Backbone and ligand atoms as CSV (ligand in chain L), in Angstrom:
chain,resi,resn,atom,element,x,y,z
A,1,UNK,N,N,106.687,54.209,76.930
A,1,UNK,CA,C,106.498,52.826,76.466
A,1,UNK,C,C,105.004,52.488,76.424
A,2,UNK,N,N,104.623,51.761,75.405
A,2,UNK,CA,C,103.233,51.350,75.269
A,2,UNK,C,C,102.867,50.355,76.375
A,3,UNK,N,N,101.839,50.741,77.200
A,3,UNK,CA,C,101.463,49.896,78.341
A,3,UNK,C,C,101.008,48.504,77.933
A,4,UNK,N,N,100.512,48.386,76.665
A,4,UNK,CA,C,100.029,47.074,76.207
A,4,UNK,C,C,101.174,46.063,76.126
A,5,UNK,N,N,102.414,46.579,76.047
A,5,UNK,CA,C,103.563,45.672,75.925
A,5,UNK,C,C,104.038,45.148,77.280
A,6,UNK,N,N,103.553,45.794,78.351
A,6,UNK,CA,C,103.999,45.355,79.673
A,6,UNK,C,C,103.365,44.003,80.017
A,7,UNK,N,N,104.113,43.107,80.646
A,7,UNK,CA,C,103.503,41.834,81.047
A,7,UNK,C,C,102.474,42.086,82.149
A,8,UNK,N,N,101.442,41.219,82.259
A,8,UNK,CA,C,100.454,41.414,83.322
A,8,UNK,C,C,101.110,41.217,84.686
A,9,UNK,N,N,100.547,41.873,85.701
A,9,UNK,CA,C,101.098,41.719,87.057
A,9,UNK,C,C,101.031,40.254,87.469
A,10,UNK,N,N,102.111,39.779,88.051
A,10,UNK,CA,C,102.158,38.382,88.487
A,10,UNK,C,C,101.720,38.306,89.956
A,11,UNK,N,N,100.562,37.688,90.153
A,11,UNK,CA,C,100.019,37.597,91.516
A,11,UNK,C,C,100.230,36.178,92.037
A,12,UNK,N,N,100.771,36.090,93.254
A,12,UNK,CA,C,100.918,34.777,93.896
A,12,UNK,C,C,100.049,34.742,95.139
A,13,UNK,N,N,99.447,33.570,95.408
A,13,UNK,CA,C,98.794,33.456,96.715
A,13,UNK,C,C,99.606,32.504,97.573
A,14,UNK,N,N,99.657,32.804,98.851
A,14,UNK,CA,C,100.353,31.964,99.822
A,14,UNK,C,C,99.280,31.444,100.782
A,15,UNK,N,N,98.740,30.257,100.461
A,15,UNK,CA,C,97.615,29.761,101.263
A,15,UNK,C,C,98.089,28.943,102.467
A,16,UNK,N,N,97.297,28.937,103.512
A,16,UNK,CA,C,97.641,28.121,104.676
A,16,UNK,C,C,96.695,28.381,105.824
A,17,UNK,N,N,96.985,27.723,106.936
A,17,UNK,CA,C,96.158,27.893,108.131
A,17,UNK,C,C,96.663,29.068,108.979
A,18,UNK,N,N,97.986,29.219,109.062
A,18,UNK,CA,C,98.600,30.311,109.811
A,18,UNK,C,C,98.013,30.441,111.219
A,19,UNK,N,N,97.961,29.337,111.943
A,19,UNK,CA,C,97.361,29.331,113.286
A,19,UNK,C,C,98.420,29.067,114.339
A,20,UNK,N,N,99.303,30.016,114.637
A,20,UNK,CA,C,99.398,31.371,114.109
A,20,UNK,C,C,100.529,31.483,113.079
A,21,UNK,N,N,100.659,32.696,112.529
A,21,UNK,CA,C,101.788,32.978,111.634
A,21,UNK,C,C,103.092,32.889,112.449
A,22,UNK,N,N,104.129,32.259,111.853
A,22,UNK,CA,C,105.441,32.132,112.517
A,22,UNK,C,C,106.480,32.931,111.721
A,23,UNK,N,N,107.676,33.012,112.268
A,23,UNK,CA,C,108.758,33.693,111.530
A,23,UNK,C,C,109.141,32.900,110.283
A,24,UNK,N,N,108.852,31.588,110.273
A,24,UNK,CA,C,109.084,30.771,109.071
A,24,UNK,C,C,108.152,31.198,107.948
A,25,UNK,N,N,106.867,31.370,108.274
A,25,UNK,CA,C,105.914,31.874,107.272
A,25,UNK,C,C,106.342,33.261,106.776
A,26,UNK,N,N,106.693,34.113,107.739
A,26,UNK,CA,C,107.024,35.504,107.397
A,26,UNK,C,C,108.225,35.565,106.450
A,27,UNK,N,N,109.180,34.680,106.670
A,27,UNK,CA,C,110.356,34.614,105.804
A,27,UNK,C,C,109.941,34.283,104.359
A,28,UNK,N,N,109.024,33.312,104.219
A,28,UNK,CA,C,108.551,32.939,102.872
A,28,UNK,C,C,107.810,34.124,102.237
A,29,UNK,N,N,107.000,34.825,103.039
A,29,UNK,CA,C,106.233,35.966,102.513
A,29,UNK,C,C,107.189,37.073,102.047
A,30,UNK,N,N,108.192,37.368,102.877
A,30,UNK,CA,C,109.131,38.439,102.520
A,30,UNK,C,C,109.900,38.089,101.249
A,31,UNK,N,N,110.366,36.847,101.170
A,31,UNK,CA,C,111.136,36.454,99.980
A,31,UNK,C,C,110.229,36.373,98.760
A,32,UNK,N,N,108.996,35.888,98.953
A,32,UNK,CA,C,108.031,35.806,97.844
A,32,UNK,C,C,107.698,37.189,97.313
A,33,UNK,N,N,107.640,38.163,98.214
A,33,UNK,CA,C,107.237,39.510,97.776
A,33,UNK,C,C,108.315,40.163,96.909
A,34,UNK,N,N,109.528,39.587,96.937
A,34,UNK,CA,C,110.576,40.109,96.038
A,34,UNK,C,C,110.490,39.461,94.653
A,35,UNK,N,N,109.754,38.367,94.567
A,35,UNK,CA,C,109.681,37.637,93.288
A,35,UNK,C,C,108.438,37.974,92.483
A,36,UNK,N,N,107.353,38.351,93.195
A,36,UNK,CA,C,106.074,38.558,92.511
A,36,UNK,C,C,105.592,39.995,92.720
A,37,UNK,N,N,104.720,40.459,91.809
A,37,UNK,CA,C,104.211,41.828,91.924
A,37,UNK,C,C,103.327,41.980,93.152
A,38,UNK,N,N,102.517,40.943,93.412
A,38,UNK,CA,C,101.643,40.958,94.600
A,38,UNK,C,C,101.655,39.579,95.223
A,39,UNK,N,N,101.696,39.528,96.545
A,39,UNK,CA,C,101.532,38.253,97.250
A,39,UNK,C,C,100.306,38.398,98.147
A,40,UNK,N,N,99.343,37.501,97.960
A,40,UNK,CA,C,98.151,37.510,98.802
A,40,UNK,C,C,98.264,36.344,99.784
A,41,UNK,N,N,98.414,36.669,101.055
A,41,UNK,CA,C,98.444,35.629,102.086
A,41,UNK,C,C,96.991,35.247,102.341
A,42,UNK,N,N,96.649,33.990,102.070
A,42,UNK,CA,C,95.237,33.587,102.060
A,42,UNK,C,C,94.986,32.548,103.157
A,43,UNK,N,N,94.208,32.955,104.146
A,43,UNK,CA,C,93.904,32.081,105.282
A,43,UNK,C,C,92.709,31.211,104.923
A,44,UNK,N,N,92.928,29.903,105.014
A,44,UNK,CA,C,91.850,28.967,104.683
A,44,UNK,C,C,90.850,28.906,105.832
A,45,UNK,N,N,89.577,29.157,105.486
A,45,UNK,CA,C,88.501,28.961,106.476
A,45,UNK,C,C,88.146,27.493,106.459
A,46,UNK,N,N,88.636,26.773,107.463
A,46,UNK,CA,C,88.446,25.319,107.477
A,46,UNK,C,C,87.645,24.921,108.707
A,47,UNK,N,N,86.331,24.723,108.515
A,47,UNK,CA,C,85.491,24.437,109.670
A,47,UNK,C,C,85.833,23.089,110.327
A,48,UNK,N,N,86.575,22.230,109.623
A,48,UNK,CA,C,86.947,20.917,110.152
A,48,UNK,C,C,87.968,20.982,111.277
A,49,UNK,N,N,88.772,22.041,111.302
A,49,UNK,CA,C,89.831,22.135,112.302
A,49,UNK,C,C,89.349,22.940,113.503
A,50,UNK,N,N,89.924,22.687,114.679
A,50,UNK,CA,C,89.597,23.577,115.809
A,50,UNK,C,C,90.850,24.384,116.147
A,51,UNK,N,N,90.920,25.567,115.567
A,51,UNK,CA,C,92.138,26.374,115.677
A,51,UNK,C,C,92.243,27.083,117.031
A,52,UNK,N,N,93.451,27.546,117.342
A,52,UNK,CA,C,93.646,28.363,118.548
A,52,UNK,C,C,93.056,29.753,118.335
A,53,UNK,N,N,93.285,30.317,117.134
A,53,UNK,CA,C,92.815,31.675,116.841
A,53,UNK,C,C,91.731,31.632,115.761
A,54,UNK,N,N,90.752,32.536,115.866
A,54,UNK,CA,C,89.728,32.630,114.819
A,54,UNK,C,C,90.381,33.149,113.535
A,55,UNK,N,N,89.677,32.979,112.433
A,55,UNK,CA,C,90.212,33.489,111.156
A,55,UNK,C,C,90.438,35.001,111.255
A,56,UNK,N,N,89.510,35.718,111.899
A,56,UNK,CA,C,89.641,37.177,111.998
A,56,UNK,C,C,90.883,37.556,112.815
A,57,UNK,N,N,91.141,36.812,113.896
A,57,UNK,CA,C,92.356,37.086,114.684
A,57,UNK,C,C,93.605,36.820,113.850
A,58,UNK,N,N,93.591,35.718,113.095
A,58,UNK,CA,C,94.760,35.374,112.270
A,58,UNK,C,C,94.987,36.426,111.180
A,59,UNK,N,N,93.887,36.916,110.575
A,59,UNK,CA,C,94.026,37.952,109.540
A,59,UNK,C,C,94.688,39.197,110.121
A,60,UNK,N,N,94.249,39.571,111.336
A,60,UNK,CA,C,94.839,40.758,111.987
A,60,UNK,C,C,96.310,40.522,112.305
A,61,UNK,N,N,96.613,39.325,112.812
A,61,UNK,CA,C,98.017,39.017,113.168
A,61,UNK,C,C,98.914,39.109,111.932
A,62,UNK,N,N,98.422,38.571,110.810
A,62,UNK,CA,C,99.230,38.574,109.581
A,62,UNK,C,C,99.368,39.999,109.046
A,63,UNK,N,N,98.244,40.759,109.125
A,63,UNK,CA,C,98.291,42.152,108.653
A,63,UNK,C,C,99.356,42.944,109.413
A,64,UNK,N,N,99.366,42.798,110.733
A,64,UNK,CA,C,100.352,43.519,111.545
A,64,UNK,C,C,101.774,43.057,111.200
A,65,UNK,N,N,101.939,41.749,111.006
A,65,UNK,CA,C,103.282,41.203,110.744
A,65,UNK,C,C,103.815,41.600,109.372
A,66,UNK,N,N,102.916,41.940,108.448
A,66,UNK,CA,C,103.354,42.210,107.071
A,66,UNK,C,C,103.183,43.680,106.673
A,67,UNK,N,N,102.891,44.541,107.656
A,67,UNK,CA,C,102.577,45.930,107.275
A,67,UNK,C,C,103.768,46.664,106.666
A,68,UNK,N,N,104.979,46.126,106.851
A,68,UNK,CA,C,106.164,46.775,106.257
A,68,UNK,C,C,106.358,46.346,104.796
A,69,UNK,N,N,105.490,45.441,104.315
A,69,UNK,CA,C,105.663,44.912,102.951
A,69,UNK,C,C,104.561,45.454,102.040
A,70,UNK,N,N,104.900,46.413,101.154
A,70,UNK,CA,C,103.863,47.102,100.379
A,70,UNK,C,C,103.110,46.218,99.386
A,71,UNK,N,N,103.715,45.148,98.892
A,71,UNK,CA,C,103.026,44.352,97.870
A,71,UNK,C,C,102.332,43.123,98.438
A,72,UNK,N,N,102.169,43.101,99.749
A,72,UNK,CA,C,101.558,41.934,100.389
A,72,UNK,C,C,100.165,42.293,100.904
A,73,UNK,N,N,99.184,41.441,100.584
A,73,UNK,CA,C,97.825,41.642,101.075
A,73,UNK,C,C,97.399,40.409,101.847
A,74,UNK,N,N,96.330,40.541,102.604
A,74,UNK,CA,C,95.865,39.430,103.431
A,74,UNK,C,C,94.378,39.224,103.171
A,75,UNK,N,N,93.983,37.961,103.032
A,75,UNK,CA,C,92.577,37.677,102.739
A,75,UNK,C,C,92.261,36.293,103.296
A,76,UNK,N,N,90.984,35.919,103.281
A,76,UNK,CA,C,90.625,34.556,103.665
A,76,UNK,C,C,89.773,33.959,102.556
A,77,UNK,N,N,89.708,32.639,102.552
A,77,UNK,CA,C,88.908,31.989,101.507
A,77,UNK,C,C,88.416,30.647,102.032
A,78,UNK,N,N,87.361,30.133,101.370
A,78,UNK,CA,C,87.023,28.739,101.624
A,78,UNK,C,C,86.834,28.051,100.278
A,79,UNK,N,N,86.720,26.740,100.319
A,79,UNK,CA,C,86.628,25.994,99.060
A,79,UNK,C,C,88.015,25.664,98.537
A,80,UNK,N,N,88.078,25.388,97.237
A,80,UNK,CA,C,89.343,24.956,96.635
A,80,UNK,C,C,90.299,26.143,96.464
A,81,UNK,N,N,91.572,25.887,96.752
A,81,UNK,CA,C,92.577,26.947,96.619
A,81,UNK,C,C,92.658,27.432,95.171
A,82,UNK,N,N,92.595,26.499,94.202
A,82,UNK,CA,C,92.715,26.922,92.793
A,82,UNK,C,C,91.521,27.790,92.371
A,83,UNK,N,N,90.346,27.532,92.938
A,83,UNK,CA,C,89.182,28.367,92.605
A,83,UNK,C,C,89.400,29.789,93.118
A,84,UNK,N,N,89.936,29.870,94.339
A,84,UNK,CA,C,90.213,31.202,94.896
A,84,UNK,C,C,91.285,31.909,94.057
A,85,UNK,N,N,92.322,31.154,93.673
A,85,UNK,CA,C,93.392,31.744,92.858
A,85,UNK,C,C,92.811,32.292,91.545
A,86,UNK,N,N,91.991,31.504,90.884
A,86,UNK,CA,C,91.387,31.954,89.624
A,86,UNK,C,C,90.503,33.181,89.832
A,87,UNK,N,N,89.790,33.185,90.954
A,87,UNK,CA,C,88.890,34.303,91.264
A,87,UNK,C,C,89.640,35.630,91.332
A,88,UNK,N,N,90.848,35.604,91.924
A,88,UNK,CA,C,91.568,36.888,92.071
A,88,UNK,C,C,92.653,37.072,91.000
A,89,UNK,N,N,92.693,36.147,90.043
A,89,UNK,CA,C,93.644,36.296,88.927
A,89,UNK,C,C,95.074,35.932,89.295
A,90,UNK,N,N,95.258,35.059,90.303
A,90,UNK,CA,C,96.616,34.631,90.686
A,90,UNK,C,C,97.022,33.434,89.847
A,91,UNK,N,N,98.278,33.458,89.389
A,91,UNK,CA,C,98.775,32.359,88.549
A,91,UNK,C,C,99.721,31.448,89.325
A,92,UNK,N,N,100.050,31.851,90.550
A,92,UNK,CA,C,101.058,31.097,91.309
A,92,UNK,C,C,100.536,30.769,92.707
A,93,UNK,N,N,100.764,29.504,93.120
A,93,UNK,CA,C,100.550,29.120,94.516
A,93,UNK,C,C,101.936,29.025,95.142
A,94,UNK,N,N,102.186,29.869,96.119
A,94,UNK,CA,C,103.483,29.878,96.792
A,94,UNK,C,C,103.402,28.953,97.996
A,95,UNK,N,N,104.389,28.074,98.123
A,95,UNK,CA,C,104.425,27.165,99.278
A,95,UNK,C,C,105.846,27.101,99.824
A,96,UNK,N,N,105.963,26.800,101.104
A,96,UNK,CA,C,107.279,26.656,101.720
A,96,UNK,C,C,107.594,25.185,101.919
A,97,UNK,N,N,108.859,24.843,101.799
A,97,UNK,CA,C,109.278,23.442,102.009
A,97,UNK,C,C,110.274,23.376,103.150
A,98,UNK,N,N,109.994,22.528,104.123
A,98,UNK,CA,C,110.933,22.350,105.235
A,98,UNK,C,C,111.619,20.991,105.130
A,99,UNK,N,N,110.921,19.960,105.482
A,99,UNK,CA,C,111.541,18.625,105.585
A,99,UNK,C,C,110.990,17.708,104.484
A,100,UNK,N,N,111.552,16.496,104.384
A,100,UNK,CA,C,111.116,15.551,103.346
A,100,UNK,C,C,109.614,15.266,103.429
A,101,UNK,N,N,109.077,15.189,104.643
A,101,UNK,CA,C,107.646,14.883,104.778
A,101,UNK,C,C,106.794,15.995,104.160
A,102,UNK,N,N,107.254,17.243,104.237
A,102,UNK,CA,C,106.569,18.345,103.544
A,102,UNK,C,C,106.553,18.063,102.048
A,103,UNK,N,N,107.707,17.599,101.545
A,103,UNK,CA,C,107.871,17.433,100.111
A,103,UNK,C,C,106.826,16.470,99.534
A,104,UNK,N,N,106.653,15.319,100.196
A,104,UNK,CA,C,105.691,14.331,99.679
A,104,UNK,C,C,104.276,14.896,99.633
A,105,UNK,N,N,103.887,15.529,100.739
A,105,UNK,CA,C,102.541,16.097,100.844
A,105,UNK,C,C,102.357,17.232,99.828
A,106,UNK,N,N,103.370,18.076,99.733
A,106,UNK,CA,C,103.273,19.252,98.862
A,106,UNK,C,C,103.268,18.865,97.380
A,107,UNK,N,N,104.062,17.840,97.047
A,107,UNK,CA,C,104.114,17.405,95.650
A,107,UNK,C,C,102.760,16.822,95.241
A,108,UNK,N,N,102.181,16.034,96.132
A,108,UNK,CA,C,100.859,15.454,95.860
A,108,UNK,C,C,99.826,16.567,95.655
A,109,UNK,N,N,99.912,17.601,96.518
A,109,UNK,CA,C,98.962,18.700,96.415
A,109,UNK,C,C,99.174,19.488,95.122
A,110,UNK,N,N,100.465,19.699,94.762
A,110,UNK,CA,C,100.765,20.444,93.530
A,110,UNK,C,C,100.233,19.686,92.306
A,111,UNK,N,N,100.424,18.362,92.292
A,111,UNK,CA,C,99.918,17.556,91.171
A,111,UNK,C,C,98.400,17.613,91.113
A,112,UNK,N,N,97.773,17.509,92.276
A,112,UNK,CA,C,96.304,17.556,92.322
A,112,UNK,C,C,95.804,18.893,91.780
A,113,UNK,N,N,96.436,19.981,92.258
A,113,UNK,CA,C,95.987,21.305,91.816
A,113,UNK,C,C,96.194,21.491,90.319
A,114,UNK,N,N,97.243,20.866,89.779
A,114,UNK,CA,C,97.504,20.969,88.336
A,114,UNK,C,C,96.377,20.306,87.543
A,115,UNK,N,N,95.856,19.176,88.085
A,115,UNK,CA,C,94.752,18.521,87.372
A,115,UNK,C,C,93.474,19.369,87.438
A,116,UNK,N,N,93.387,20.226,88.468
A,116,UNK,CA,C,92.181,21.040,88.631
A,116,UNK,C,C,92.250,22.341,87.841
A,117,UNK,N,N,93.462,22.874,87.689
A,117,UNK,CA,C,93.615,24.135,86.963
A,117,UNK,C,C,95.001,24.203,86.314
A,118,UNK,N,N,95.023,23.989,85.011
A,118,UNK,CA,C,96.303,23.878,84.275
A,118,UNK,C,C,97.129,25.154,84.282
A,119,UNK,N,N,96.426,26.289,84.410
A,119,UNK,CA,C,97.105,27.594,84.295
A,119,UNK,C,C,97.930,27.938,85.528
A,120,UNK,N,N,97.651,27.268,86.629
A,120,UNK,CA,C,98.251,27.697,87.897
A,120,UNK,C,C,99.480,26.857,88.227
A,121,UNK,N,N,100.576,27.547,88.544
A,121,UNK,CA,C,101.824,26.868,88.888
A,121,UNK,C,C,102.067,26.941,90.389
A,122,UNK,N,N,102.552,25.847,90.955
A,122,UNK,CA,C,102.979,25.882,92.358
A,122,UNK,C,C,104.475,26.187,92.392
A,123,UNK,N,N,104.845,27.184,93.171
A,123,UNK,CA,C,106.264,27.543,93.309
A,123,UNK,C,C,106.671,27.313,94.767
A,124,UNK,N,N,107.740,26.521,94.953
A,124,UNK,CA,C,108.205,26.220,96.300
A,124,UNK,C,C,109.425,27.063,96.643
A,125,UNK,N,N,109.426,27.594,97.842
A,125,UNK,CA,C,110.641,28.219,98.361
A,125,UNK,C,C,111.145,27.354,99.502
A,126,UNK,N,N,112.442,27.022,99.468
A,126,UNK,CA,C,113.021,26.236,100.557
A,126,UNK,C,C,113.113,27.119,101.797
A,127,UNK,N,N,112.783,26.532,102.927
A,127,UNK,CA,C,112.871,27.284,104.177
A,127,UNK,C,C,114.305,27.776,104.412
A,128,UNK,N,N,114.426,28.898,105.097
A,128,UNK,CA,C,115.753,29.313,105.542
A,128,UNK,C,C,116.173,28.319,106.629
A,129,UNK,N,N,117.478,28.005,106.684
A,129,UNK,CA,C,117.924,26.926,107.590
A,129,UNK,C,C,117.445,27.132,109.028
A,130,UNK,N,N,117.432,28.382,109.492
A,130,UNK,CA,C,117.082,28.601,110.909
A,130,UNK,C,C,115.599,28.333,111.203
A,131,UNK,N,N,114.773,28.190,110.139
A,131,UNK,CA,C,113.342,27.950,110.374
A,131,UNK,C,C,112.909,26.539,109.993
A,132,UNK,N,N,113.886,25.683,109.688
A,132,UNK,CA,C,113.561,24.359,109.173
A,132,UNK,C,C,112.735,23.510,110.121
A,133,UNK,N,N,112.854,23.748,111.414
A,133,UNK,CA,C,112.152,22.934,112.424
A,133,UNK,C,C,110.812,23.548,112.813
A,134,UNK,N,N,110.565,24.762,112.346
A,134,UNK,CA,C,109.499,25.598,112.918
A,134,UNK,C,C,108.131,25.341,112.296
A,135,UNK,N,N,107.140,25.095,113.157
A,135,UNK,CA,C,105.755,24.970,112.667
A,135,UNK,C,C,104.834,25.639,113.679
A,136,UNK,N,N,103.619,25.970,113.247
A,136,UNK,CA,C,102.641,26.571,114.161
A,136,UNK,C,C,102.361,25.626,115.325
A,137,UNK,N,N,102.300,24.318,115.052
A,137,UNK,CA,C,101.971,23.359,116.131
A,137,UNK,C,C,103.069,23.348,117.193
A,138,UNK,N,N,104.330,23.403,116.758
A,138,UNK,CA,C,105.431,23.390,117.737
A,138,UNK,C,C,105.358,24.631,118.628
A,139,UNK,N,N,105.074,25.783,118.000
A,139,UNK,CA,C,104.975,27.022,118.771
A,139,UNK,C,C,103.850,26.916,119.801
A,140,UNK,N,N,102.722,26.297,119.396
A,140,UNK,CA,C,101.592,26.161,120.336
A,140,UNK,C,C,101.967,25.262,121.512
A,141,UNK,N,N,102.676,24.164,121.219
A,141,UNK,CA,C,103.122,23.257,122.291
A,141,UNK,C,C,103.975,24.008,123.307
A,142,UNK,N,N,104.922,24.802,122.798
A,142,UNK,CA,C,105.845,25.508,123.699
A,142,UNK,C,C,105.081,26.544,124.531
A,143,UNK,N,N,104.205,27.329,123.845
A,143,UNK,CA,C,103.484,28.401,124.547
A,143,UNK,C,C,102.560,27.830,125.620
A,144,UNK,N,N,101.968,26.671,125.323
A,144,UNK,CA,C,101.044,26.038,126.266
A,144,UNK,C,C,101.747,25.780,127.602
A,145,UNK,N,N,103.022,25.413,127.530
A,145,UNK,CA,C,103.782,25.116,128.749
A,145,UNK,C,C,104.662,26.294,129.172
A,146,UNK,N,N,104.275,27.482,128.686
A,146,UNK,CA,C,104.910,28.723,129.114
A,146,UNK,C,C,106.402,28.832,128.762
A,147,UNK,N,N,106.802,28.149,127.677
A,147,UNK,CA,C,108.184,28.282,127.208
A,147,UNK,C,C,108.338,29.543,126.379
A,148,UNK,N,N,109.575,29.871,126.049
A,148,UNK,CA,C,109.841,31.099,125.304
A,148,UNK,C,C,109.595,30.899,123.807
A,149,UNK,N,N,108.769,31.769,123.226
A,149,UNK,CA,C,108.465,31.658,121.790
A,149,UNK,C,C,108.824,32.946,121.033
A,150,UNK,N,N,109.471,33.888,121.729
A,150,UNK,CA,C,109.728,35.189,121.096
A,150,UNK,C,C,110.676,35.127,119.912
A,151,UNK,N,N,111.461,34.074,119.832
A,151,UNK,CA,C,112.363,33.930,118.687
A,151,UNK,C,C,111.694,33.150,117.550
A,152,UNK,N,N,110.404,32.782,117.737
A,152,UNK,CA,C,109.724,31.931,116.751
A,152,UNK,C,C,108.552,32.609,116.048
A,153,UNK,N,N,107.952,33.587,116.716
A,153,UNK,CA,C,106.795,34.289,116.134
A,153,UNK,C,C,106.971,35.789,116.347
A,154,UNK,N,N,106.243,36.629,115.561
A,154,UNK,CA,C,106.317,38.075,115.810
A,154,UNK,C,C,105.863,38.374,117.244
A,155,UNK,N,N,106.370,39.485,117.828
A,155,UNK,CA,C,106.095,39.811,119.233
A,155,UNK,C,C,104.601,39.883,119.556
A,156,UNK,N,N,103.814,40.514,118.658
A,156,UNK,CA,C,102.393,40.670,118.974
A,156,UNK,C,C,101.686,39.316,118.998
A,157,UNK,N,N,102.185,38.369,118.201
A,157,UNK,CA,C,101.592,37.023,118.186
A,157,UNK,C,C,101.957,36.285,119.479
A,158,UNK,N,N,103.213,36.435,119.913
A,158,UNK,CA,C,103.638,35.796,121.166
A,158,UNK,C,C,102.749,36.286,122.314
A,159,UNK,N,N,102.525,37.600,122.375
A,159,UNK,CA,C,101.710,38.157,123.465
A,159,UNK,C,C,100.301,37.569,123.438
A,160,UNK,N,N,99.714,37.466,122.251
A,160,UNK,CA,C,98.349,36.912,122.149
A,160,UNK,C,C,98.315,35.437,122.518
A,161,UNK,N,N,99.400,34.729,122.208
A,161,UNK,CA,C,99.426,33.297,122.537
A,161,UNK,C,C,99.496,33.089,124.046
A,162,UNK,N,N,100.371,33.859,124.719
A,162,UNK,CA,C,100.441,33.714,126.176
A,162,UNK,C,C,99.088,34.064,126.792
A,163,UNK,N,N,98.463,35.105,126.222
A,163,UNK,CA,C,97.163,35.519,126.749
A,163,UNK,C,C,96.126,34.411,126.554
A,164,UNK,N,N,96.168,33.782,125.384
A,164,UNK,CA,C,95.132,32.791,125.123
A,164,UNK,C,C,95.349,31.514,125.946
A,165,UNK,N,N,96.605,31.233,126.321
A,165,UNK,CA,C,96.842,30.108,127.245
A,165,UNK,C,C,96.864,30.587,128.695
A,166,UNK,N,N,96.569,31.891,128.878
A,166,UNK,CA,C,96.568,32.529,130.196
A,166,UNK,C,C,97.877,32.297,130.929
A,167,UNK,N,N,98.958,32.380,130.180
A,167,UNK,CA,C,100.294,32.300,130.769
A,167,UNK,C,C,100.890,33.695,130.827
A,168,UNK,N,N,101.882,33.847,131.657
A,168,UNK,CA,C,102.669,35.068,131.608
A,168,UNK,C,C,103.879,34.778,130.748
A,169,UNK,N,N,104.279,35.771,129.935
A,169,UNK,CA,C,105.484,35.551,129.112
A,169,UNK,C,C,106.654,35.224,130.037
A,170,UNK,N,N,107.421,34.151,129.722
A,170,UNK,CA,C,108.555,33.806,130.578
A,170,UNK,C,C,109.628,34.889,130.512
A,171,UNK,N,N,110.354,35.053,131.628
A,171,UNK,CA,C,111.460,36.034,131.627
A,171,UNK,C,C,112.557,35.533,130.718
A,172,UNK,N,N,113.148,36.459,129.912
A,172,UNK,CA,C,114.205,36.037,128.973
A,172,UNK,C,C,115.508,35.803,129.709
L,1,LIG,P1,P,98.905,24.192,106.053
L,1,LIG,O1,O,97.831,23.931,107.052
L,1,LIG,O2,O,98.447,24.408,104.641
L,1,LIG,O3,O,100.125,23.294,106.146
L,1,LIG,P2,P,100.513,26.185,107.306
L,1,LIG,O4,O,100.035,27.496,107.828
L,1,LIG,O5,O,101.015,25.219,108.325
L,1,LIG,O6,O,99.347,25.668,106.454
L,1,LIG,O7,O,101.656,26.402,106.217
L,1,LIG,C1,C,101.478,27.167,105.072
L,1,LIG,C2,C,102.696,27.021,104.182
L,1,LIG,O8,O,103.850,27.502,104.873
L,1,LIG,C3,C,103.052,25.589,103.791
L,1,LIG,O9,O,103.564,25.604,102.464
L,1,LIG,C4,C,104.145,25.211,104.754
L,1,LIG,O10,O,104.997,24.198,104.231
L,1,LIG,C5,C,104.871,26.537,104.859
L,1,LIG,N1,N,105.635,26.648,106.107
L,1,LIG,C6,C,105.207,26.434,107.353
L,1,LIG,N2,N,106.192,26.625,108.262
L,1,LIG,C7,C,107.309,26.970,107.544
L,1,LIG,C8,C,108.686,27.260,107.875
L,1,LIG,N3,N,109.119,27.204,109.146
L,1,LIG,N4,N,109.544,27.554,106.870
L,1,LIG,C9,C,109.110,27.574,105.586
L,1,LIG,N5,N,107.841,27.287,105.201
L,1,LIG,C10,C,106.949,26.982,106.158
């Protein structure tokens, strides 16, 4: 077959803070990787926030969590998400939707991004029901008080969280 007839690879970026990556994020990444040729998980370098983990730690955590997924890459960026998407030739911004409050914020962001770059589409994946309550902030709250987080984040992330709060992992 003539290669010129093949459609261009469809690249999606999945932008976020991922402080840290949760099983909810991972679910979106795994499902997204079945829809697009490449998914780039893009960690926003946001100097305004005071995160638990540095960007480099988060990149490593995501890399380890996604190493079983061949079409998934990990990167960081600063500035506008649409500028980064255009830079790497991504046509899709992948986002996850949990609750109604996500919807309002996400719709506003999708509309804003559309005004900034007409070529880029935002695609939402609904959270899997078991992850509907799950956020990085909730996981941090639980870990801070030495609660069990092993069912919420990948094992290596749980270990780093207990270490960073200087807790011992609770007995299951
Ligand atoms: P941000 O700071 O941009 O909200 P996050 O790392 O918190 O970054 O989230 C990145 C994306 O992942 C967002 O689209 C968010 O709605 C989605 N997301 C977060 N947690 C979950 C979850 N439990 N299930 C599905 N999507 C989620």
